[in-house]
C-alpha positions, 0 to 999 in steps of 0.5 A: 776260191773266195778265200784265196781272192781275198788273200790275194786282195790284202796281200796287194793292198799291203805290198800298196801301203808299204810302197806308198810309206817308203814313197812318203819317206822318199819325199822328205829326206828330199826336202819337198814342202808339206804342200808338195810332199800331198800333191805327188802322195797323190800323183803316187795313189793314181798310179798306182790306182792307174796300174793296178787298171791297166795291167795286161791279162791274157785272153783265157782259152776257151776250155773246151780246146784246152790240152788234157794233162798227162801225168804219165806222159810227163814220167816220161818226159822228164826222162828224156829230159835228163839224160839230155843232161849227160856227158859221154855222147857214145853212151847217150847216142846207143842210149845206154848210159844210165839214166837212157832206161825206165820209160824212155826204154828202146829209144832210137837217137837220130841226131846229138847236137854238140855246141860247143862255142857256146856249151849246148847240148841237145838231141833228137829221136823216135820213140816208137813206143809214143809215136813222137819225135822227141826233142830234148835240150839240155839245161846250163851247165856252169860251176855254179848254178846259183850263178845262173840263177843270179844272172837272172834276176836281170835278164831285160826284154830287149828282142822284138819276135820276128813278126810279132807285133809288141812281143818281146824276147830276151835276146840270150833265150832267143837266141841260145836257140835261133841264133846257133848252130841248133836250130838247124840240125835240130830241123834237118835231125827232125826232116830226117827222123820223118822221112826215116818213120813217117810223116804223122808222127806227132813232135814232142819238145822238152827241156829243161831250165835254160833247155826248157826255155829253149824247148818252148822257142823251137816249139813255135819255130817248129808250128810257125816256120815250118807249117808242123801241125802236131807239135807238144811242147813241156818244160821244166822249171822253166824261166819265162822267157818274154812279155805278156803278148809274146805268151799269147802267142805263143798260147795261141800257136802253140796251144798244147805246153805245159809248163811242170814247176816244182813247189818252191823252184827259183827259177820258174819265177825269173826272171821277176814277174811284176803285176805293175808294170805289165809292157815290161814285164817277162809274164809266163805262157800256159798251161802251168802244173804245179807240182806241190811236197806235202807230207803228214806228219812230216813221215809219209812224204808224196806230190800233189799235181794240179793243173793251173789256170788259162792266163800263164800268170795262175796265184794259186800257182806256183805265185802263191809261194816264195821261189827260193829251192834251188834243190827242187830245181835240180829234181823233180818226179824224184829225176834228177835233172843236171849234169853227173858233176859241174864243170866246164862245158865238157863231154866223154867219147869213146875210145872209137869216137876219138879215133873218128874224124869227128874229135878234129872238130871238136873246137867248133860246133859239132854234130852226131850222126848215125843212120837211126842208132847206128854210129858210123864214123867214117860217114861223110854225111856223120858231120855237120858244121 
């Protein structure tokens, strides 16, 4: 621990000296006199030191109230997060797709939500073995994930989160859940599931990448606006979604949250975290679980999981390495988390579905509903616009 702390100080000090040297060169290039440069240089040092001393740090929760990470549950939920990427809605609805097996066998889909306009997809269903309602959100489906990742570098904190003073989020992440057909469809499906299977069921929300961002907003929504008390959120490769004040509120209201990060996955490093500008930077909420890939003599490969501290930005976890890998982003615990192919926002339907009235609403925003696992194309309530 002491070694890690000293290394962190060394890195921070090196970065500070480099920044000051660059600042000095800028002053010279702008033609300031020696006296002016001296005063501006001292002012810059003071500003840097002030920014270190005023950094916003999350209020730590007592370890007594920290949730316990469950590795087996993570292996299960990553399969649910993978299945939501499937484009064949008939197979997904009947849970017969190639990713609809293993630890998720026997899952019953309540509703599939497909927002064509915004290219969003999610489903809600019941896992009887977990005594839980599962909500899964799909990540981005674009021609190039590289382009989507590049856009993350420039996303600004530009929206005040409702009823949370000083909490800022990015409107794109927020709107994907709150300002589309996704939210009312998800909440309606949860109500029907509880009516059919009992009100004592847990609610588990999961998603990968952009889907992880939506999952976090959904979990918070269920607690704050729907009064749900037994909500767990587990995301994979999620980007930062808000500032430190938002992270503080979130960790207080949805403490049973785990963000799984994989080795050098680039997305959890985005949008960037600037610790010198605490009020203007994104900040992860806890609790991160970092999956580190290791090997012995380049022959035996294995992974190690580390449950990180409760600040959300543990410098000894994923922040201790450079986030440069897209391949690490697309695979967690050996499970693929991406569409079958990168393409435009499209879906595949069975002949039964293509002949149904449901096909006439696909150019808008639609949901596919059934009687707890059985698709009835002619049922009037089977369509949500």
